[in-house]
PAVEX-527059 format. One record per atom (N, C-alpha, C, O): residue number from 1; atom name; x, y, z. Coordinates in nm, 4 decimals, padded with zeros to 6 digits. Layout:
   i at       xx       yy       zz
 NUM CA        X        Y        Z
...
This chain:
   i at       xx       yy       zz
   1  N -03.4487  17.0464  03.9482
   1 CA -03.3500  17.0008  03.8504
   1  C -03.3725  16.8513  03.8274
   1  O -03.3338  16.7685  03.9099
   2  N -03.4334  16.8186  03.7181
   2 CA -03.4573  16.6791  03.6862
   2  C -03.3828  16.6399  03.5603
   2  O -03.2943  16.7117  03.5138
   3  N -03.4196  16.5252  03.5059
   3 CA -03.3532  16.4779  03.3852
   3  C -03.3950  16.5589  03.2627
   3  O -03.3259  16.5577  03.1608
   4  N -03.5068  16.6285  03.2723
   4 CA -03.5535  16.7066  03.1582
   4  C -03.5090  16.8520  03.1667
   4  O -03.5662  16.9371  03.0985
   5  N -03.4106  16.8823  03.2468
   5 CA -03.3599  17.0176  03.2619
   5  C -03.2876  17.0606  03.1337
   5  O -03.2205  16.9806  03.0685
   6  N -03.3028  17.1866  03.1001
   6 CA -03.2392  17.2417  02.9793
   6  C -03.0873  17.2308  02.9884
   6  O -03.0223  17.1909  02.8918
   7  N -03.0302  17.2658  03.1037
   7 CA -02.8853  17.2625  03.1190
   7  C -02.8302  17.1200  03.1151
   7  O -02.7183  17.0965  03.0695
   8  N -02.9088  17.0278  03.1624
   8 CA -02.8677  16.8871  03.1562
   8  C -02.8460  16.8440  03.0117
   8  O -02.7453  16.7806  02.9800
   9  N -02.9403  16.8783  02.9241
   9 CA -02.9302  16.8395  02.7831
   9  C -02.8179  16.9137  02.7120
   9  O -02.7531  16.8563  02.6244
  10  N -02.7926  17.0407  02.7474
  10 CA -02.6819  17.1163  02.6880
  10  C -02.5482  17.0511  02.7242
  10  O -02.4626  17.0319  02.6378
  11  N -02.5308  17.0175  02.8509
  11 CA -02.4061  16.9539  02.8958
  11  C -02.3904  16.8169  02.8319
  11  O -02.2803  16.7806  02.7905
  12  N -02.4974  16.7411  02.8233
  12 CA -02.4922  16.6093  02.7599
  12  C -02.4547  16.6212  02.6121
  12  O -02.3753  16.5417  02.5618
  13  N -02.5103  16.7185  02.5434
  13 CA -02.4780  16.7395  02.4016
  13  C -02.3310  16.7780  02.3846
  13  O -02.2660  16.7317  02.2909
  14  N -02.2786  16.8609  02.4726
  14 CA -02.1373  16.8986  02.4648
  14  C -02.0458  16.7795  02.4888
  14  O -01.9445  16.7646  02.4204
  15  N -02.0797  16.6954  02.5842
  15 CA -01.9986  16.5759  02.6117
  15  C -01.9989  16.4826  02.4912
  15  O -01.8940  16.4315  02.4517
  16  N -02.1163  16.4603  02.4328
  16 CA -02.1259  16.3736  02.3145
  16  C -02.0455  16.4324  02.1992
  16  O -01.9759  16.3595  02.1285
  17  N -02.0548  16.5638  02.1798
  17 CA -01.9805  16.6295  02.0722
  17  C -01.8304  16.6191  02.0953
  17  O -01.7542  16.6005  02.0004
  18  N -01.7872  16.6310  02.2211
  18 CA -01.6450  16.6178  02.2522
  18  C -01.5955  16.4757  02.2300
  18  O -01.4840  16.4557  02.1817
  19  N -01.6777  16.3764  02.2650
  19 CA -01.6361  16.2369  02.2493
  19  C -01.6276  16.1962  02.1025
  19  O -01.5315  16.1319  02.0602
  20  N -01.7283  16.2340  02.0266
  20 CA -01.7348  16.1878  01.8879
  20  C -01.6771  16.2880  01.7894
  20  O -01.6361  16.2483  01.6803
  21  N -01.6722  16.4139  01.8226
  21 CA -01.6215  16.5152  01.7307
  21  C -01.7254  16.5502  01.6257
  21  O -01.8158  16.4719  01.5965
  22  N -01.7107  16.6696  01.5696
  22 CA -01.8091  16.7177  01.4733
  22  C -01.8091  16.6337  01.3452
  22  O -01.9162  16.5990  01.2953
  23  N -01.6942  16.6010  01.2923
  23 CA -01.6854  16.5243  01.1676
  23  C -01.7379  16.3828  01.1822
  23  O -01.8094  16.3327  01.0954
  24  N -01.7022  16.3196  01.2913
  24 CA -01.7453  16.1815  01.3141
  24  C -01.8964  16.1744  01.3335
  24  O -01.9616  16.0816  01.2855
  25  N -01.9518  16.2733  01.4043
  25 CA -02.0957  16.2768  01.4268
  25  C -02.1694  16.2975  01.2948
  25  O -02.2727  16.2348  01.2713
  26  N -02.1174  16.3851  01.2081
  26 CA -02.1783  16.4082  01.0764
  26  C -02.1721  16.2821  00.9912
  26  O -02.2674  16.2499  00.9202
  27  N -02.0608  16.2115  00.9981
  27 CA -02.0473  16.0863  00.9220
  27  C -02.1474  15.9824  00.9688
  27  O -02.2059  15.9107  00.8876
  28  N -02.1674  15.9739  01.1005
  28 CA -02.2633  15.8773  01.1540
  28  C -02.4047  15.9098  01.1070
  28  O -02.4803  15.8200  01.0700
  29  N -02.4400  16.0373  01.1085
  29 CA -02.5743  16.0758  01.0659
  29  C -02.5919  16.0493  00.9165
  29  O -02.7011  16.0117  00.8739
  30  N -02.4874  16.0678  00.8361
  30 CA -02.4939  16.0359  00.6936
  30  C -02.5133  15.8867  00.6712
  30  O -02.5885  15.8456  00.5829
  31  N -02.4450  15.8060  00.7516
  31 CA -02.4600  15.6610  00.7414
  31  C -02.6006  15.6164  00.7802
  31  O -02.6561  15.5245  00.7201
  32  N -02.6570  15.6815  00.8802
  32 CA -02.7940  15.6488  00.9208
  32  C -02.8904  15.6823  00.8082
  32  O -02.9821  15.6054  00.7794
  33  N -02.8698  15.7969  00.7444
  33 CA -02.9571  15.8367  00.6334
  33  C -02.9452  15.7383  00.5169
  33  O -03.0461  15.7033  00.4556
  34  N -02.8249  15.6936  00.4858
  34 CA -02.8057  15.5944  00.3788
  34  C -02.8744  15.4629  00.4139
  34  O -02.9341  15.3982  00.3279
  35  N -02.8656  15.4243  00.5397
  35 CA -02.9309  15.3011  00.5831
  35  C -03.0818  15.3092  00.5694
  35  O -03.1459  15.2128  00.5276
  36  N -03.1388  15.4234  00.6044
  36 CA -03.2837  15.4408  00.5924
  36  C -03.3254  15.4360  00.4462
  36  O -03.4266  15.3746  00.4123
  37  N -03.2474  15.5009  00.3591
  37 CA -03.2802  15.5001  00.2155
  37  C -03.2737  15.3592  00.1581
  37  O -03.3614  15.3198  00.0813
  38  N -03.1708  15.2826  00.1944
  38 CA -03.1594  15.1469  00.1419
  38  C -03.2694  15.0571  00.1985
  38  O -03.3167  14.9668  00.1295
  39  N -03.3104  15.0805  00.3229
  39 CA -03.4194  15.0039  00.3812
  39  C -03.5498  15.0313  00.3062
  39  O -03.6245  14.9386  00.2751
  40  N -03.5768  15.1583  00.2775
  40 CA -03.6980  15.1935  00.2031
  40  C -03.6957  15.1323  00.0637
  40  O -03.7980  15.0840  00.0150
  41  N -03.5788  15.1342 -00.0006
  41 CA -03.5665  15.0752 -00.1339
  41  C -03.5899  14.9245 -00.1267
  41  O -03.6568  14.8682 -00.2133
  42  N -03.5366  14.8599 -00.0262
  42 CA -03.5564  14.7161 -00.0092
  42  C -03.7014  14.6815  00.0170
  42  O -03.7507  14.5800 -00.0321
  43  N -03.7700  14.7640  00.0932
  43 CA -03.9118  14.7399  00.1206
  43  C -03.9946  14.7577 -00.0066
  43  O -04.0928  14.6864 -00.0269
  44  N -03.9557  14.8522 -00.0922
  44 CA -04.0282  14.8739 -00.2175
  44  C -04.0047  14.7575 -00.3133
  44  O -04.0945  14.7215 -00.3894
  45  N -03.8857  14.6984 -00.3107
  45 CA -03.8541  14.5859 -00.3986
  45  C -03.9260  14.4588 -00.3549
  45  O -03.9478  14.3699 -00.4372
  46  N -03.9631  14.4480 -00.2291
  46 CA -04.0288  14.3275 -00.1773
  46  C -04.1745  14.3166 -00.2200
  46  O -04.2389  14.2157 -00.1913
  47  N -04.2281  14.4175 -00.2876
  47 CA -04.3682  14.4139 -00.3284
  47  C -04.3941  14.3105 -00.4375
  47  O -04.5072  14.2639 -00.4514
  48  N -04.2924  14.2734 -00.5150
  48 CA -04.3108  14.1736 -00.6200
  48  C -04.3099  14.0348 -00.5572
  48  O -04.2232  14.0055 -00.4748
  49  N -04.4049  13.9483 -00.5943
  49 CA -04.4074  13.8140 -00.5346
  49  C -04.2911  13.7297 -00.5864
  49  O -04.2568  13.7384 -00.7043
  50  N -04.2309  13.6494 -00.5016
  50 CA -04.1204  13.5646 -00.5448
  50  C -04.1711  13.4495 -00.6316
  50  O -04.2846  13.4041 -00.6171
  51  N -04.0851  13.4036 -00.7215
  51 CA -04.1199  13.2910 -00.8076
  51  C -04.1237  13.1632 -00.7238
  51  O -04.0460  13.1498 -00.6293
  52  N -04.2126  13.0690 -00.7567
  52 CA -04.2172  12.9438 -00.6798
  52  C -04.0871  12.8662 -00.6976
  52  O -04.0305  12.8608 -00.8068
  53  N -04.0419  12.8075 -00.5903
  53 CA -03.9152  12.7347 -00.5925
  53  C -03.9418  12.5853 -00.6015
  53  O -04.0430  12.5364 -00.5512
  54  N -03.8512  12.5132 -00.6652
  54 CA -03.8577  12.3682 -00.6768
  54  C -03.7963  12.3079 -00.5515
  54  O -03.6820  12.3392 -00.5182
  55  N -03.8677  12.2241 -00.4830
  55 CA -03.8184  12.1601 -00.3621
  55  C -03.7442  12.0334 -00.4021
  55  O -03.7884  11.9594 -00.4900
  56  N -03.6298  12.0088 -00.3362
  56 CA -03.5519  11.8890 -00.3656
  56  C -03.6360  11.7649 -00.3409
  56  O -03.7032  11.7550 -00.2382
  57  N -03.6332  11.6723 -00.4317
  57 CA -03.7059  11.5477 -00.4178
  57  C -03.8484  11.5560 -00.4686
  57  O -03.9190  11.4552 -00.4713
  58  N -03.8913  11.6727 -00.5083
  58 CA -04.0273  11.6876 -00.5595
  58  C -04.0235  11.6694 -00.7108
  58  O -03.9390  11.7264 -00.7799
  59  N -04.1175  11.5882 -00.7610
  59 CA -04.1213  11.5622 -00.9045
  59  C -04.1899  11.6763 -00.9769
  59  O -04.2818  11.7393 -00.9246
  60  N -04.1438  11.7014 -01.0969
  60 CA -04.2120  11.8007 -01.1789
  60  C -04.3382  11.7359 -01.2368
  60  O -04.3429  11.6134 -01.2479
  61  N -04.4388  11.8124 -01.2734
  61 CA -04.5656  11.7543 -01.3201
  61  C -04.5520  11.6688 -01.4462
  61  O -04.6299  11.5755 -01.4655
  62  N -04.4557  11.6986 -01.5310
  62 CA -04.4451  11.6216 -01.6544
  62  C -04.3577  11.4967 -01.6417
  62  O -04.3394  11.4249 -01.7401
  63  N -04.3040  11.4696 -01.5244
  63 CA -04.2199  11.3517 -01.5047
  63  C -04.3071  11.2256 -01.4963
  63  O -04.4144  11.2275 -01.4359
  64  N -04.2608  11.1185 -01.5562
  64 CA -04.3340  10.9917 -01.5510
  64  C -04.2724  10.9053 -01.4420
  64  O -04.1505  10.9066 -01.4247
  65  N -04.3527  10.8312 -01.3690
  65 CA -04.2972  10.7476 -01.2623
  65  C -04.2156  10.6318 -01.3208
  65  O -04.2493  10.5772 -01.4259
  66  N -04.1114  10.5967 -01.2527
  66 CA -04.0292  10.4844 -01.2960
  66  C -04.0871  10.3568 -01.2377
  66  O -04.1325  10.3570 -01.1233
  67  N -04.0867  10.2485 -01.3132
  67 CA -04.1432  10.1230 -01.2617
  67  C -04.0569  10.0679 -01.1482
  67  O -03.9340  10.0731 -01.1529
  68  N -04.1228  10.0166 -01.0492
  68 CA -04.0531  09.9538 -00.9371
  68  C -04.1029  09.8097 -00.9247
  68  O -04.1911  09.7665 -00.9989
  69  N -04.0457  09.7376 -00.8315
  69 CA -04.0845  09.5971 -00.8121
  69  C -04.2316  09.5874 -00.7716
  69  O -04.2992  09.4936 -00.8137
  70  N -04.2822  09.6784 -00.6937
  70 CA -04.4214  09.6755 -00.6528
  70  C -04.5164  09.6999 -00.7700
  70  O -04.6209  09.6355 -00.7793
  71  N -04.4814  09.7912 -00.8581
  71 CA -04.5725  09.8216 -00.9697
  71  C -04.5653  09.7145 -01.0772
  71  O -04.6612  09.6984 -01.1527
  72  N -04.4556  09.6407 -01.0872
  72 CA -04.4447  09.5349 -01.1881
  72  C -04.5261  09.4114 -01.1485
  72  O -04.5719  09.3369 -01.2352
  73  N -04.5440  09.3899 -01.0198
  73 CA -04.6199  09.2734 -00.9737
  73  C -04.7676  09.2898 -01.0104
  73  O -04.8317  09.1914 -01.0474
  74  N -04.8214  09.4063 -01.0018
  74 CA -04.9626  09.4299 -01.0282
  74  C -04.9928  09.4136 -01.1700
  74  O -05.1077  09.4298 -01.2110
């Protein structure tokens, strides 16, 4: 009689069913299925590359530099 005994698993399944009940267990399995579906959908949506983001303090290519005291001396 080890942990892989048939009767061990039957008794364990009955205890789990008694604790959670048939309806609650079905609801949990439905929620797991919804989670898997949304995860797969999210993974499929990630295939598109994200647009490049503008970093704060970074100048855009068409911006002209403003004159400063150092550039006016030269």
